C-alpha positions in Angstrom: -3.1 -17.2 -10.3 -2.7 -15.2 -13.6 -3.6 -11.9 -13.7 -5.7 -12.6 -16.6 -8.1 -14.9 -14.6 -9.5 -11.7 -13.2 -11.2 -10.1 -16.1 -11.3 -5.9 -15.5 -15.0 -6.0 -16.6 -15.9 -8.5 -13.5 -13.5 -6.9 -10.7 -14.9 -6.0 -7.5 -13.4 -2.8 -6.0 -12.9 -2.5 -2.0 -11.1 -0.6 0.4 -8.2 -2.1 2.5 -6.3 -0.9 5.6 -2.8 -2.5 5.5 -0.3 -2.7 8.2 -2.0 -2.3 11.4 -1.1 -2.9 15.1 -3.2 -4.6 17.8 -2.8 -4.6 21.6 -1.2 -8.0 20.7 2.2 -6.0 20.4 2.0 -1.9 20.7 -1.6 -1.1 19.2 -4.0 0.4 21.4 -7.2 -1.6 20.3 -8.2 -5.1 19.9 -9.1 -6.8 16.4 -12.8 -6.7 17.5 -12.7 -2.6 18.2 -10.6 -2.0 15.2 -13.2 -4.0 12.7 -16.0 -1.8 14.3 -14.3 1.5 13.5 -13.5 0.1 9.6 -17.1 -0.7 9.3 -17.9 2.7 9.8 -15.5 4.1 7.8 -16.5 1.9 4.8 -13.3 -0.2 5.0 -13.8 -3.8 4.0 -10.2 -5.2 4.7 -7.8 -4.8 7.6 -4.7 -6.6 7.4 -3.4 -6.9 11.0 0.6 -7.0 11.4 1.6 -7.0 15.0 5.3 -6.9 16.1 7.1 -10.4 15.9 3.8 -12.1 16.7 0.8 -13.2 14.5 -2.0 -11.2 15.2 -5.1 -12.8 16.8 -8.6 -12.2 15.4 -8.5 -13.2 12.0 -11.7 -13.8 9.9 -15.3 -11.6 9.1 -16.1 -9.2 12.2 -18.8 -6.7 11.8 -18.8 -7.1 7.9 -15.0 -6.4 7.8 -12.3 -9.1 6.9 -9.5 -9.3 9.3 -6.4 -10.6 7.8 -4.0 -11.9 10.6 -0.3 -11.2 9.5 3.0 -10.2 11.3 5.5 -7.6 11.2 9.2 -8.9 11.7 10.8 -5.9 13.4 14.6 -6.0 14.1 16.2 -2.8 14.3 16.2 -2.5 10.4 15.0 -4.4 7.5 11.4 -4.8 8.5 9.3 -7.2 6.6 5.3 -7.6 6.4 3.8 -11.1 6.2 0.2 -12.5 5.9 -1.5 -15.6 5.3 0.3 -17.6 7.7 -1.1 -20.5 10.1 1.6 -19.9 12.6 4.1 -16.8 13.2 7.6 -16.7 11.7 10.2 -17.1 14.3 13.0 -14.5 15.1 16.4 -16.0 13.5 19.0 -16.8 16.2 21.6 -13.8 16.2 19.3 -11.7 14.2 20.8 -8.7 15.9 19.9 -5.0 14.5 19.4 -6.0 10.9 17.6 -9.2 11.2 17.9 -12.1 8.6 15.4 -11.3 5.9 16.6 -13.8 3.5 16.1 -16.6 5.8 12.8 -15.2 6.8 11.3 -14.6 3.4 12.4 -17.9 2.6 10.3 -19.5 5.5 7.4 -17.4 4.5 7.6 -18.4 0.8 7.6 -22.0 2.0 4.2 -21.5 3.9 2.8 -19.8 0.9 2.6 -16.0 2.8 2.4 -12.9 1.1 5.5 -10.7 2.1 6.4 -7.2 1.5 9.2 -4.4 2.5 7.7 -2.3 5.4 8.7 1.4 5.2 11.9 0.9 3.6 12.7 4.4 4.1 11.4 5.7 7.4 13.2 8.5 8.4 14.3 10.0 11.8 12.6 13.5 12.5 15.1 16.0 12.8 12.9 18.1 15.3 13.0 15.4 17.8 16.8 14.4 19.3 15.5 11.0 20.2 13.9 10.1 17.0 15.1 7.1 15.2 14.9 5.6 11.8 13.5 2.4 10.6 15.0 1.7 7.4 15.6 -1.1 4.7 19.4 -1.3 4.8 19.9 -4.8 3.1 18.6 -4.4 -0.4 19.8 -8.1 -1.1 16.4 -9.2 -0.4 14.6 -7.0 -2.7 12.9 -10.3 -4.3 9.9 -9.8 -1.8 6.7 -9.6 -3.7 5.4 -6.6 -2.1 6.3 -2.9 -1.4 5.0 -0.4 1.1 5.5 2.4 -1.3 3.7 4.9 0.9 3.7 4.7 4.5 1.7 7.0 6.4 4.1 7.4 9.7 7.1 7.9 7.4 5.3 10.3 5.2 4.5 12.2 8.4 8.0 12.2 9.4 9.7 12.8 5.9 11.6 16.1 5.9 9.6 17.2 9.1 12.6 20.0 9.8 10.3 22.8 10.8 7.5 22.9 13.7 4.8 24.4 11.1 5.2 21.4 9.0 4.5 19.2 12.1 1.4 21.4 12.8 0.3 21.3 9.4 0.4 17.7 9.2 -1.2 16.6 12.6 -4.2 19.1 11.7 -4.6 18.9 7.9 -2.7 15.5 7.2 -4.7 15.0 3.6 -3.3 18.2 2.6 0.0 18.6 3.8 1.4 14.6 4.3 4.3 13.7 2.3 4.1 11.8 -0.8 6.1 8.4 -1.6 9.9 9.1 -1.0 11.3 10.1 -4.4 14.3 7.4 -4.1 11.5 4.9 -3.3 9.7 5.7 -6.7 13.0 5.7 -8.5 13.7 2.2 -7.1 10.2 1.1 -7.8 10.2 2.1 -11.5 13.7 0.8 -12.0 13.0 -2.7 -10.6 9.8 -2.7 -12.6 11.7 -3.1 -15.8 13.0 -6.4 -14.8 10.0 -7.9 -12.9 6.5 -6.6 -11.7 7.0 -5.3 -7.9 3.4 -4.9 -6.5 3.0 -1.6 -4.2 0.6 -0.7 -1.6 -0.3 1.9 1.1 0.7 1.3 4.5 -1.0 2.8 7.6 1.3 1.7 9.9 -1.4 2.2 12.6 -0.9 2.0 16.5 -3.1 4.9 17.6 -0.1 6.7 19.1 -1.1 9.6 21.6 -0.2 11.5 24.4 -1.8 13.2 27.3 -2.7 11.9 30.7 -4.2 8.2 31.2 -7.6 10.0 32.3 -7.5 12.3 29.2 -5.7 10.4 26.4 -5.3 12.2 23.3 -4.8 9.9 20.0 -2.9 12.0 17.5 -3.0 9.4 14.8 -6.3 7.4 15.9 -7.4 4.2 13.8 -10.4 6.4 12.8 -8.1 9.0 11.4 -5.9 6.5 9.5 -8.9 4.9 8.0 -9.5 8.4 6.1 -5.7 8.9 5.4 -3.6 6.4 3.6 -5.6 3.3 2.3 -5.2 0.6 -0.7 -7.9 0.0 -3.3 -8.2 -3.5 -4.2 -9.9 -4.9 -7.5 -10.8 -8.3 -6.5 -11.7 -11.0 -9.1 -15.2 -11.6 -7.3 -17.6 -10.8 -4.8 -16.9 -11.7 -1.1 -18.3 -15.2 -0.3 -18.4 -14.8 3.4 -15.9 -17.7 4.2 -12.8 -16.2 5.4 -10.3 -18.6 4.1 -11.4 -18.0 0.3 -12.0 -14.5 0.9 -8.3 -13.8 2.4 -6.7 -15.8 -0.4 -8.5 -13.5 -2.9 -7.4 -10.3 -1.0 -3.8 -11.7 -0.8 -3.8 -12.5 -4.5 -4.9 -9.0 -5.2 -2.1 -7.6 -3.2 0.7 -9.7 -4.8 -0.5 -9.3 -8.3 -0.6 -5.5 -7.8 -4.2 -5.2 -8.7 -4.6 -2.3 -6.4 -3.7 1.7 -6.2 -2.8 3.7 -3.2 -4.8 6.8 -2.2 -4.5 9.6 0.2 -8.2 10.4 1.3 -11.3 9.5 -0.5 -10.9 7.7 -3.9 -13.5 5.3 -4.1 -14.4 5.1 -7.7 -11.3 5.4 -9.3 -10.6 3.2 -12.4 -7.9 2.3 -14.5 -7.5 -0.4 -17.4 -5.4 -1.2 -20.4 -7.2 -1.7 -23.4 -6.3 -3.7 -26.3 -7.4 -3.4 -29.6 -9.0 -6.5 -29.4 -9.7 -8.9 -26.3 -10.6 -8.1 -22.7 -9.1 -5.1 -20.8 -6.8 -5.7 -18.2 -6.3 -4.3 -14.7 -3.1 -2.8 -13.2 -0.3 -5.0 -12.2 -0.6 -7.0 -15.4 2.4 -8.0 -17.4 2.1 -9.0 -20.7 3.8 -8.3 -24.4 3.5 -4.9 -25.8 1.4 -4.9 -29.1 0.2 -2.1 -31.5 -3.1 -0.6 -30.6 -2.7 -0.8 -26.9 -4.6 2.3 -24.8 -4.3 3.4 -21.0 -7.7 4.7 -19.8 -8.5 6.1 -16.2 -11.4 7.8 -14.5 -11.1 9.9 -11.3 -13.7 9.8 -8.3 -13.5 13.7 -8.9 -11.7 16.7 -10.5 -7.7 16.2 -10.5 -4.6 16.6 -12.3 -3.2 13.0 -13.8 0.2 12.2 -15.0 1.5 9.5 -17.2 4.8 8.2 -16.7 6.9 5.7 -18.9 9.6 3.9 -17.0 9.5 6.6 -14.4 9.4 9.7 -16.9 6.7 11.7 -17.3 5.0 11.5 -20.8 2.1 14.0 -20.2 0.2 15.7 -17.4 -3.5 16.7 -18.1 -6.3 18.0 -15.6 -10.1 16.5 -15.9 -11.9 13.2 -14.7 -11.4 10.7 -17.8 -8.5 10.3 -19.5 -7.2 8.0 -22.2 -3.5 7.7 -24.0 -2.0 5.3 -26.5 0.5 3.1 -25.2 3.4 3.5 -27.8 6.0 1.5 -26.6 7.1 -1.5 -24.2 8.1 -0.4 -20.6 6.5 0.2 -17.5 3.5 2.6 -17.7 1.8 4.0 -14.5 -0.4 7.1 -13.6 -0.1 9.4 -10.7 -3.3 11.6 -9.8 -3.0 14.6 -7.7 -6.0 16.9 -6.3 -6.2 20.6 -5.7 -6.2 20.9 -1.6 -5.9 24.9 -0.5 -4.1 26.4 0.6 -1.1 23.9 -0.3 -2.2 23.7 -4.2 -2.0 20.2 -6.3 -0.9 17.6 -3.6 -0.7 13.7 -4.1 -3.9 11.8 -4.0 -3.7 8.5 -6.0 -0.6 6.1 -7.2 -1.8 3.2 -9.4 0.4 0.2 -10.0 1.9 -0.2 -13.4 1.0 -2.0 -16.3 4.3 -4.1 -17.4 4.5 -4.2 -21.1 7.6 -6.3 -22.2 9.5 -6.4 -25.5 7.4 -8.8 -28.0 9.3 -12.3 -28.4 
């Protein structure tokens, strides 16, 4: 579906938690338990992605849409897939790197949404047995989606001091790292050739420690629902029918009609405003023309940076902003929030507008 079929004025905003593991693999809760927690947190959509199996429990539960998916997880080159009727098989001879090209081809044949999972997931220098789970084979970058900001990768990134670990454990919304700079550069660069829809990944397992009779969940599901979420702009309100509603969610993810947020960001708005005609949502690709402007409103006071092809154009503070869009290219916004004692910290990363040279 073309993004123009979802006018900005009619869009419906919902909060989604993407990349969640259940007891079907190495998670600590069932889909029903996760749905109850999501309902209390105001999360309307949860994309379940269990390791190498199709997550159970898809559909509406407790007012939350559970989208059943899968994470293909060889040693490296992890992929997320959703919208499947049956699981994607592990390829024979996958080895540590998998066979991402074949897996992506199979997912495309089945009409599934796919994405790179945690492409730059580092090992933790503080732990000798910590491992990295990274994308080594970049030939499969044609995948529609990019997990630009992964909660567990952000926790581990540059974690070379004990004080950083404690700060991120006890004040994660203040001290969690932003998207990896190399991944941001890759996103901006590839965007000059084709749209690449980004989203935030929870990578939620409810990891914990302690005794069986006194478990301590370091990153519980409840905590994940207050950390990295994805805001979606849907083309209409949910119907209550799981099939059409799931298709609408995956279309929004695939077309980049979404933003990535650390902490509370409900009410964020961003639009491309032409001189004539309807406003357009992030993720749209269209020819550049005179008179275009980019408008945004934050849910609270913050600092917004406007970037063109990855380069800073202007930085302002406030709640509502408008800029002229003066040239073709990839235009996107980054918002930061003041969080004492750390100062300005990452808050919102919005998918770009892709403005091409007019024919």
